[in-house]
C-alpha positions in Angstrom: 152.3 -60.4 4.8 149.8 -62.6 3.0 150.8 -66.4 3.5 150.8 -67.9 0.1 151.3 -71.4 -1.4 152.6 -71.0 -5.1 151.5 -72.9 -8.1 154.7 -75.3 -7.9 154.2 -76.0 -3.9 154.9 -79.6 -2.9 152.5 -79.2 0.2 148.8 -79.6 -1.2 145.9 -78.2 0.8 144.6 -81.7 1.6 148.3 -82.6 2.8 148.3 -79.4 4.8 145.0 -80.8 6.8 142.4 -79.0 4.9 139.1 -80.3 3.2 136.2 -79.1 1.5 133.1 -79.1 3.9 129.6 -79.7 2.8 127.4 -76.7 1.9 125.1 -77.7 4.6 127.7 -77.1 7.3 128.1 -73.9 9.3 128.9 -71.0 7.2 130.3 -67.7 7.8 129.2 -65.9 4.8 127.9 -65.9 1.1 129.9 -64.3 -1.6 128.3 -62.7 -4.6 129.9 -60.7 -7.7 127.6 -57.8 -8.6 126.1 -58.1 -12.1 127.3 -55.1 -14.4 127.7 -57.2 -18.0 124.6 -56.3 -19.9 125.3 -58.8 -22.4 125.2 -61.6 -20.0 121.3 -61.0 -20.0 120.7 -59.9 -23.4 117.9 -57.6 -23.6 117.0 -58.3 -20.0 119.7 -56.8 -17.8 117.4 -54.0 -16.2 116.0 -55.9 -13.3 118.9 -58.0 -12.6 120.6 -55.9 -10.3 117.6 -55.5 -8.1 117.3 -59.4 -8.2 120.8 -59.7 -6.8 119.7 -57.2 -4.1 116.7 -59.2 -3.2 118.8 -62.4 -2.9 121.5 -60.7 -1.0 118.9 -59.4 1.2 117.3 -62.9 2.2 120.7 -64.3 2.7 121.3 -61.3 5.2 118.6 -62.6 7.5 120.4 -65.8 7.9 124.3 -64.9 7.9 126.8 -62.2 6.3 126.8 -61.5 2.6 130.1 -60.2 1.0 129.8 -58.5 -2.4 132.6 -58.3 -5.1 132.3 -55.0 -7.2 134.3 -52.2 -8.7 134.2 -49.3 -6.4 132.2 -47.0 -8.5 129.0 -49.4 -8.4 129.1 -49.3 -4.5 126.9 -46.3 -4.0 124.1 -47.9 -6.2 124.5 -51.2 -4.6 124.0 -49.8 -1.2 120.9 -48.1 -2.6 119.5 -51.4 -3.8 120.4 -53.1 -0.9 118.6 -50.6 1.4 115.2 -50.8 -0.9 115.6 -54.6 -0.6 115.8 -54.4 3.4 118.9 -56.2 3.6 120.5 -56.2 7.2 123.2 -53.6 6.7 125.1 -55.0 9.5 125.6 -58.2 7.6 126.5 -57.1 4.2 130.3 -55.9 3.2 131.4 -54.7 0.0 134.7 -55.3 -1.5 136.2 -53.2 -4.1 137.0 -56.2 -6.2 136.2 -55.7 -10.0 135.0 -58.5 -12.1 134.2 -59.4 -15.7 130.8 -61.2 -14.8 128.8 -62.3 -12.0 128.9 -66.0 -11.8 130.8 -66.1 -8.5 130.5 -69.9 -7.8 133.0 -70.5 -10.9 135.4 -67.6 -10.5 135.2 -67.1 -7.1 137.6 -68.9 -4.3 136.6 -72.5 -3.2 137.1 -72.3 0.6 138.5 -74.9 2.6 138.8 -75.9 6.4 141.3 -77.5 8.4 140.1 -80.4 10.3 142.0 -79.9 13.4 142.6 -76.1 13.7 139.4 -74.8 12.2 141.5 -72.5 9.8 139.8 -71.4 6.9 141.9 -71.0 3.6 140.8 -71.1 0.1 141.9 -72.9 -3.1 142.6 -70.7 -6.4 141.9 -72.6 -9.5 142.2 -71.2 -13.0 139.3 -70.0 -14.6 139.0 -69.6 -18.5 135.2 -68.5 -19.0 134.0 -72.2 -19.4 136.4 -73.1 -22.0 137.2 -69.5 -23.4 133.4 -68.9 -24.3 133.5 -65.3 -23.6 136.1 -62.8 -24.4 137.0 -61.4 -20.7 137.9 -63.3 -17.8 141.4 -61.6 -16.4 139.4 -59.9 -13.6 137.4 -63.0 -12.7 140.4 -65.0 -12.4 142.1 -62.6 -10.1 139.1 -62.7 -7.4 140.2 -65.8 -5.4 143.6 -64.0 -4.8 142.0 -60.6 -4.0 139.8 -62.3 -1.6 142.8 -64.1 -0.1 144.5 -60.6 0.5 141.4 -59.0 1.5 140.5 -61.7 4.4 144.3 -62.4 5.1 143.6 -66.1 4.4 146.2 -68.9 3.2 145.7 -69.4 -0.5 146.5 -72.6 -2.4 146.8 -71.9 -6.0 146.1 -74.7 -8.5 147.4 -74.9 -12.1 144.2 -76.4 -13.3 141.0 -75.1 -14.7 138.1 -75.9 -12.4 134.9 -74.1 -11.8 132.8 -74.5 -8.4 129.7 -75.4 -10.1 131.2 -78.4 -11.6 131.7 -80.1 -8.5 129.6 -81.2 -5.2 130.8 -82.7 -2.1 129.4 -84.5 1.1 131.9 -83.2 3.4 132.9 -86.8 4.2 135.3 -87.9 1.2 133.0 -87.9 -1.5 132.8 -85.8 -4.6 130.2 -85.5 -7.6 131.1 -84.2 -10.9 130.5 -84.7 -14.6 132.6 -86.2 -17.5 131.1 -83.5 -19.9 132.4 -80.8 -17.9 135.7 -81.8 -16.3 136.9 -83.9 -19.1 136.0 -81.4 -22.1 139.2 -80.7 -23.9 138.4 -76.6 -23.6 139.4 -77.0 -20.0 142.7 -78.9 -19.4 143.6 -80.9 -22.3 146.9 -81.8 -21.2 145.7 -83.6 -18.1 144.4 -87.1 -18.0 141.3 -88.3 -15.9 143.6 -89.6 -13.5 145.5 -86.5 -13.1 142.4 -84.5 -12.8 141.3 -86.7 -10.0 144.6 -86.4 -8.3 144.7 -82.9 -8.4 140.9 -82.8 -6.8 141.7 -85.2 -4.1 145.0 -83.2 -3.4 142.9 -80.0 -3.2 139.7 -81.2 -1.3 140.6 -83.9 0.8 138.0 -86.3 -0.9 138.8 -90.0 -1.4 136.1 -91.0 -4.0 135.0 -89.1 -7.0 131.8 -90.2 -8.5 131.4 -89.4 -12.3 127.8 -88.5 -13.9 127.6 -88.2 -17.7 125.9 -85.0 -19.4 124.5 -81.9 -18.5 121.2 -80.4 -19.1 120.1 -78.6 -22.4 121.0 -75.1 -22.8 123.9 -75.1 -20.1 126.9 -73.2 -21.7 129.3 -74.5 -18.6 129.2 -78.1 -20.5 127.3 -79.8 -17.8 127.9 -78.4 -14.4 126.4 -80.9 -11.8 124.9 -78.2 -9.7 122.0 -78.1 -12.3 121.9 -82.0 -12.0 122.5 -83.8 -8.9 123.6 -82.6 -5.2 124.4 -84.0 -1.8 121.7 -83.2 0.8 123.5 -85.5 3.4 126.6 -87.7 3.8 124.4 -90.7 2.0 121.7 -88.9 0.4 121.6 -87.3 -3.3 118.8 -85.2 -4.8 119.0 -85.4 -8.4 116.8 -83.8 -11.3 114.6 -86.1 -13.3 112.8 -85.3 -16.5 109.9 -88.0 -17.0 108.6 -86.7 -20.5 110.4 -89.0 -22.7 109.7 -86.4 -25.4 112.0 -83.7 -23.5 115.4 -82.9 -24.5 116.8 -83.6 -21.1 115.2 -87.0 -20.8 118.0 -89.3 -21.9 120.6 -87.5 -19.9 118.8 -87.2 -16.8 117.9 -90.9 -17.0 121.2 -92.1 -17.7 122.6 -90.4 -14.6 120.0 -91.6 -12.5 121.1 -95.2 -13.4 124.5 -94.1 -12.5 123.6 -92.8 -9.2 121.7 -95.7 -8.4 124.7 -98.0 -9.2 126.9 -95.8 -7.0 128.0 -97.1 -3.5 128.7 -95.4 -0.3 132.0 -96.1 1.4 129.9 -98.5 3.6 128.9 -100.3 0.4 125.5 -99.3 0.9 123.1 -97.7 -2.0 122.6 -93.8 -1.6 119.4 -92.5 -0.6 118.0 -90.5 -3.8 115.5 -88.0 -4.1 114.1 -87.2 -7.3 113.7 -83.6 -8.2 111.1 -82.6 -10.8 112.4 -80.4 -13.9 110.7 -77.2 -14.5 108.7 -77.3 -17.9 111.1 -75.8 -20.4 112.0 -72.2 -20.1 113.4 -70.6 -23.2 114.5 -67.1 -24.6 113.0 -67.0 -28.2 114.0 -70.6 -29.6 116.9 -71.0 -27.3 116.4 -73.1 -24.1 117.7 -71.9 -21.1 119.2 -74.1 -18.2 116.6 -73.8 -15.7 116.9 -76.5 -13.0 115.6 -76.6 -9.5 118.8 -78.4 -8.5 120.6 -74.8 -8.5 119.4 -74.4 -5.1 121.6 -72.4 -2.4 121.9 -73.9 1.1 122.6 -71.2 3.6 122.4 -71.4 7.5 118.8 -72.4 8.6 117.3 -72.0 4.9 117.4 -73.1 1.3 116.8 -70.7 -1.5 115.1 -72.5 -4.2 115.1 -71.1 -7.8 111.5 -71.0 -8.9 110.3 -70.3 -12.6 106.6 -69.2 -12.6 105.2 -72.5 -12.9 103.1 -73.0 -9.9 102.5 -76.8 -9.8 106.3 -77.6 -10.6 107.7 -74.9 -8.3 105.5 -76.5 -5.5 106.5 -80.3 -6.2 110.2 -79.2 -6.1 109.8 -77.3 -2.9 107.9 -80.3 -1.1 110.9 -82.5 -2.3 113.7 -80.2 -1.0 112.0 -79.6 2.3 112.0 -83.1 2.6 115.9 -83.3 2.1 116.4 -80.6 4.5 114.0 -80.8 7.6 114.4 -77.8 9.8 115.6 -75.5 7.1 113.0 -73.0 5.5 112.6 -73.4 2.0 112.6 -69.9 0.1 111.4 -70.1 -3.5 112.9 -67.1 -5.4 111.7 -66.2 -8.7 114.7 -66.9 -11.2 112.6 -66.7 -14.6 114.5 -63.5 -15.4 117.9 -64.5 -13.9 118.1 -67.7 -15.8 118.4 -65.6 -19.1 122.0 -65.3 -18.0 122.3 -69.2 -17.9 122.5 -69.7 -14.2 120.5 -69.0 -11.1 121.1 -69.1 -7.4 123.9 -71.5 -6.8 126.0 -70.1 -9.8 125.9 -66.8 -8.3 126.9 -67.6 -5.1 130.1 -69.1 -3.3 129.7 -69.9 0.7 132.6 -69.5 2.9 132.6 -72.1 5.9 132.6 -70.8 9.7 
């Protein structure tokens, strides 16, 4: 029988000895949720399943890939994966139907025991980014389905939280934004202090570093994985927009100022790597949340979103190569993927080894 921690449990995952590892720590697999909701990519859905297959194939060069999808989709998915030359021995399909494809936000957030190395998962409430979209029941069930499929311990949380809204260094620090976690459409009954307490109790972090606003076009209300990411325990790579006429300039400048003021537990400044923003990517008049900060770290590589902007794409790849020596930096064309308001990090969730 699946071990389960219910929402009223006294013991939290951190109290039980678990912590949220940094993304660069060894991974057992990367989880994806297969795209099928055409409205997510209005007028641009047809190439998206092939793009997911391409991404899954890239990941399978380095580690296992697990895919959530309703069973009727499996035959088509297998065909696309074969065409993309995915390693069939490293891809597993799970009969887990979803409402949408953003596994970072509706999937489980995996934690690992500091002494025994047991992997468990935290199961947060998901409400489609503040009830912006009509359906999320299937998405909200994904963590429990995953726990049952893998026979993992599940720590259910009575709080709305998306994986893209946080980033950790694995050593007690967590980055997030006020724009998202304090928004009234997530947890209106909770104070900032209560939100911090729940996060500490779930992830084993000691210090929460708060940034301000997100980037233009982001329908998640400012997820941190489009802004700033740890690349080592005392290093943060952060998006910057140097053009003062650009609508992202002010928010990114203010976040950079906060980062410069933050201190490590040892009282030192963080090492900051400035990551350029791509030129504005639009769908009609609507600006899309294109950001190189939405990269995905996997075993031995970093998948970096690119946007058919050769100079900016190359500049971003150079910055990330400096942050992740020894890992292959692999640009992935996300010009069409970002039409759905997310790219590589948004569609994925890592499972620690």
